[in-house]
C-alpha positions, 0 to 999 in steps of 0.5 A, spaced: 567 266 414 566 273 410 564 280 413 561 285 411 566 290 415 573 290 413 578 291 417 583 297 418 588 294 414 583 292 409 580 299 408 588 302 408 588 297 402 583 299 399 584 306 399 591 305 396 588 302 390 584 308 389 589 313 390 594 309 385 588 307 380 590 310 373 582 312 374 583 317 379 581 323 376 587 328 376 589 328 369 595 324 370 594 321 363 594 328 360 602 329 361 608 324 358 613 328 361 618 328 356 617 321 353 613 324 347 619 329 345 624 322 346 619 318 341 620 324 336 627 324 335 628 317 335 631 316 342 625 311 345 623 307 339 623 300 343 622 297 349 629 297 351 630 304 350 624 305 354 626 301 359 633 305 360 629 312 360 624 310 365 629 306 369 634 312 370 629 317 372 626 311 378 632 311 381 635 317 379 630 322 380 624 320 384 628 315 389 632 321 390 626 327 390 620 325 390 620 319 395 624 322 400 619 328 400 613 324 400 615 321 406 617 327 410 610 330 408 606 324 410 610 325 417 609 333 417 601 331 416 601 326 422 604 332 426 599 337 423 606 341 422 604 346 417 610 350 416 614 344 414 609 341 410 609 348 406 616 349 406 617 341 403 612 342 398 616 349 396 622 345 395 619 339 391 616 344 386 623 347 386 626 341 384 622 340 377 626 342 372 621 345 367 614 349 366 611 343 363 615 338 369 611 343 374 605 344 371 604 336 371 606 336 378 601 342 380 595 340 376 595 334 378 596 336 385 590 341 385 586 337 382 587 331 387 585 336 393 579 338 390 577 331 389 579 330 396 574 336 398 568 332 395 570 326 398 569 330 405 577 329 406 580 335 411 585 339 408 585 345 413 593 343 413 594 346 406 588 351 405 593 356 404 597 351 399 590 350 395 589 358 395 596 359 392 594 354 386 601 351 388 600 344 390 604 338 389 602 332 387 607 329 392 604 333 398 596 332 396 599 324 396 601 325 402 595 328 405 591 323 403 595 317 405 596 319 412 588 321 412 586 314 410 591 311 415 595 308 409 603 306 411 608 311 409 612 306 405 606 303 402 604 310 400 611 310 397 609 303 393 602 306 391 605 313 389 611 310 384 606 305 381 601 311 379 608 314 376 610 308 372 603 305 370 602 312 367 608 312 363 607 305 361 600 308 358 604 313 354 609 309 352 604 304 349 601 309 345 607 313 343 613 307 341 608 303 340 608 298 345 603 292 344 600 290 350 604 284 352 610 288 351 608 293 355 606 288 361 613 285 360 616 292 360 611 294 367 614 287 370 621 289 369 621 296 371 616 294 377 623 290 380 626 298 381 620 300 386 623 297 392 630 299 391 627 306 389 624 306 396 630 304 399 634 309 397 629 314 398 628 312 406 636 313 407 638 319 404 639 326 408 636 332 406 641 335 404 642 329 399 635 330 396 634 333 388 636 330 382 637 333 375 636 329 368 639 333 363 636 329 358 629 329 361 629 337 361 630 338 355 626 333 352 620 336 357 622 344 354 622 342 347 616 338 348 613 345 349 614 347 342 613 340 339 609 342 332 604 335 333 603 332 340 598 328 343 600 330 351 599 336 355 604 341 355 
């Protein structure tokens, strides 16, 4: 029998879909995170090169930086541990290797916090960060997920999906890829998400962090790229 009162798990699923949707107004679509420069230099001229580029980021950067910090931030929101929340927010921002990558993170973080305010989500835990305008999207995502009672591992699935969907959208415009080719690429990369979450769940605090020199250089050079579609 149909019901107009979804269960808690159904509500959490719907909120996860909302939080990880490309329609979420945080401006993620405006950043290519180095992809645009990679295309400009001929590094990423087809689906296979795009797969290698994104797969490397998923396994060597997001799995070892974003995922473990996201899991910790979710827990610190649960415990209302503002000091630890502030610390890990600083850590994730310190892991952004370029000004552009940091801007991508904080611009989305600030936008999400403003949206949460308008949705009447309590943000007392990050009032101080909000005033400093240096909120990581990872931290804001964890706050929203916890408030909406989204399991922390499901939260990681939503976060990685959101990142991947935006990168595929960038590849579709820039390489360019056809719609079918883009979906084929997305399908291949989806297989990396569970492994990335497993990696991020298992590493200890001393292992958190990653460096991808080509990504950092592409992001830096993108700031000086003569013609570009994406924000720098």
